[in-house]
Every structure is written in structure tokens, then in C-alpha cells.
C-alpha positions in Angstrom: -7.1 19.4 4.4 -7.4 17.5 0.8 -5.7 18.4 -1.6 -4.0 16.6 -4.8 -1.7 17.1 -7.4 -2.2 14.9 -10.7 1.1 14.3 -13.2 2.3 12.1 -15.9 5.3 10.4 -14.5 7.4 7.4 -16.3 9.1 4.8 -13.9 12.4 7.1 -14.0 10.4 10.5 -12.9 8.4 8.0 -9.9 12.1 6.5 -9.0 13.4 10.5 -8.8 10.0 11.6 -7.0 10.1 8.9 -4.3 13.9 9.6 -3.1 13.2 12.8 -2.6 9.8 11.9 -1.2 11.8 9.5 1.5 13.5 12.3 2.7 10.1 13.9 4.2 8.3 11.3 5.1 8.5 8.5 8.1 8.5 5.2 6.3 6.5 3.8 2.7 4.1 1.1 2.7 3.0 -0.1 -0.6 -0.5 -1.4 -1.6 -1.1 -3.3 -4.9 -1.4 -0.2 -6.9 -1.0 2.5 -4.1 2.1 3.7 -2.0 1.4 5.0 1.1 4.0 7.7 2.4 3.4 8.1 6.4 4.2 10.8 8.5 3.5 10.2 12.3 -0.6 9.0 12.5 -1.1 10.5 9.0 -0.4 9.1 5.3 -0.2 10.8 2.0 -1.6 8.4 -1.2 0.8 8.0 -4.3 -0.9 6.7 -6.9 1.9 6.1 -9.7 1.6 6.5 -13.2 0.7 3.7 -15.6 2.1 3.4 -18.9 0.6 0.7 -21.0 2.1 0.7 -25.0 2.4 4.2 -25.9 -0.1 5.6 -23.4 0.8 7.1 -20.2 -2.2 7.6 -17.7 -2.1 10.2 -14.9 -0.8 9.4 -11.5 -1.7 11.1 -8.6 -0.2 12.5 -5.1 -3.2 13.0 -2.3 -3.7 14.2 1.2 -7.1 13.4 2.8 -7.4 14.5 6.1 -10.8 16.2 6.0 -12.4 14.0 8.9 -12.3 16.4 11.3 -13.6 14.4 14.0 -10.3 12.7 13.9 -7.5 14.4 16.1 -4.6 14.0 14.0 -1.4 14.5 16.2 0.8 15.0 13.3 -1.6 17.0 10.8 0.5 20.0 10.4 3.9 18.1 9.5 1.7 16.0 6.9 0.6 19.1 5.4 4.2 20.6 5.3 5.5 17.4 3.9 2.7 17.4 1.3 3.2 20.7 0.1 6.9 20.2 -0.1 6.4 16.8 -2.2 3.7 19.4 -4.5 6.0 22.4 -4.5 8.5 19.8 -6.3 6.7 18.3 -8.7 5.5 22.1 -9.7 8.7 23.4 -10.0 10.8 20.2 -11.9 7.7 19.3 -14.4 6.1 20.7 -17.3 3.1 22.5 -16.4 2.1 23.6 -20.2 -0.6 20.9 -21.3 -3.6 20.9 -23.1 -6.2 18.7 -23.4 -8.2 18.1 -27.0 -11.8 18.8 -25.7 -14.0 16.1 -27.8 -16.8 18.5 -27.6 -14.9 21.2 -29.3 -13.7 19.7 -32.5 -10.6 18.2 -31.0 -9.6 22.3 -29.9 -6.8 22.1 -27.7 -8.0 23.7 -24.2 -5.5 24.4 -21.7 -4.9 22.5 -18.5 -3.3 24.5 -15.6 -3.7 21.1 -13.5 -2.0 18.6 -14.8 2.1 18.2 -14.8 4.2 16.5 -17.0 7.7 15.1 -15.5 10.9 15.3 -17.1 11.6 12.1 -18.4 7.6 11.9 -19.3 8.1 14.9 -21.0 11.3 13.6 -23.0 9.4 10.6 -23.9 6.3 12.2 -25.5 8.6 14.7 -27.3 10.2 11.3 -28.9 7.4 10.7 -30.9 4.3 13.2 -30.2 1.8 11.2 -32.6 2.2 7.8 -31.2 3.2 8.2 -27.5 -0.1 9.5 -25.7 -1.1 11.2 -22.4 -4.6 10.2 -21.3 -6.2 11.2 -17.9 -7.6 7.3 -17.8 -8.1 4.5 -19.4 -12.2 4.9 -19.6 -11.4 9.0 -20.4 -11.9 10.8 -23.4 -9.5 13.2 -22.1 -5.9 12.8 -24.1 -3.1 15.8 -23.6 -0.7 17.6 -26.2 2.4 19.9 -25.3 1.1 22.9 -25.8 0.6 26.6 -24.8 
């Protein structure tokens, strides 16, 4: 099973998410920019959103268990944990985002695969013109609250 969910989280959103996640996993390991949520012999990869000045970049939670040659003992528990965490995001986060399509004269196109944390939504609403939601530092995709 390979799956992911992309989101915009502030540090407050991240802290609340990780508090919930710690109840679903065995332990947490942190690399430079990725947190590994360990469930037995499996792991979920959590890449937090990054906020620089007035721009918030996407983060993601992913499960990568596509290598069928490896016989994961805790595969079903890892899948279940991923679904619980993904469903928690889908339940609590804003899903009605749209991105500006540079090929369509900045017309907004609905995005149903990016989620906006409660605190991140509040941050964006405070100053919609200045506070940017962006896919990555090199991407042209910027997001607006819409639809």
C-alpha cells in the first residue's frame, strides 16, 4: 500500500496532530526534516509544512509499503494507523481549496487533495492577500480558500 495526504499546517496544527498521532503509533523518530511514525516493523513518514515569512508550504503524511518482497509483520496495524490519521485530518481540516492555474489566466481550479489545518486557515484568513499557501518553493501553484 502506498498512499499520502497533503496538507498545510502551522506549528500549532502540527503539535495537535502529533499529539493525536502518538496515540496511534509505537514511537516517533525524527530526521532532519522528516518525522518517522513507527508502528512495529513499518513506518509512516510525516513531512511537516514549512512556513517562511508570509508563505506556508505543503506537508504530507505518507505510507510506503509497496515492496511486496518484504513481509511486514505489522502491515495491517500500520495501514489502520495511517487511515485513522488521514481520516482525522479529513474530519478536522478545511478541504475546499482552489489553486491558481497559470495556464488559465489565474482562474481558480478546485483541489480536492489538499487540506488546510484549522490554525493555518485562521492564519490565511487574517491577511488573504499577503499570506500565501504554496505547493513548494519551486512550484507555480498557489492556493486560495474557495468553493
